[in-house]
C-alpha positions, -999 to +999 in steps of 0.1 A: +000+002-001+013+035-008+013+063+017-001+093+003+023+112-017+044+083-027+048+072-059+057+036-071+081+027-093+060+017-121+039+049-120+070+070-127+084+045-153+048+049-169+050+088-166+085+092-177+083+068-206+088+033-204+116+029-227+089+003-245+080+027-273+089+017-308+099+041-337+068+041-360+094+029-391+104-002-364+068-013-361+057-009-395+091-035-408+086-059-377+051-056-389+060-067-430+082-091-417+059-106-396+036-103-420+059-119-451+068-149-425+032-158-424+026-156-455+059-179-465+042-200-439+007-203-458+027-210-490+042-239-478+013-252-466-005-249-497+022-264-513+027-292-490-012-305-489-012-299-528+018-326-529-004-347-505-035-345-529-019-354-559-005-390-538-034-390-526-048-392-563-024-411-577-026-441-555-065-439-561-062-440-596-037-472-591-061-489-569-087-486-592-070-500-622-056-528-601-091-537-589-102-541-626-079-563-636-088-602-636-068-625-611-038-637-619-029-601-638+008-580-631+003-546-631+035-526-633+042-489-629+072-471-632+077-433-625+107-412-616+093-413-581+087-448-575+083-488-588+053-505-582+046-540-590+015-559-585+004-590-579-037-594-582-047-625-569-021-647-550-014-683-560-026-711-535+002-718-509+026-734-516+028-729-548+062-711-560+055-673-575+088-673-597+101-647-576+135-667-571 
């Protein structure tokens, strides 16, 4: 509790400027930097999300093509990013597959 006539350190600092004021140009620069950073993060997120959606679409197409093939078929897909070899319908247990 303050005695009448005494002032706290915080009150005196607020009256005479606390040193926390920023130059308007510094504030604008900080705002622009933060805005640019947020835009960059948004751009990266959109690019990543688009890449995930393309991969899901490619996988869905591969699954649909494999489902449309009769048993005993083989689906081979080779791209720059991956090689896929799918055997449709497995032979009976104990029957060699010819992979050896």
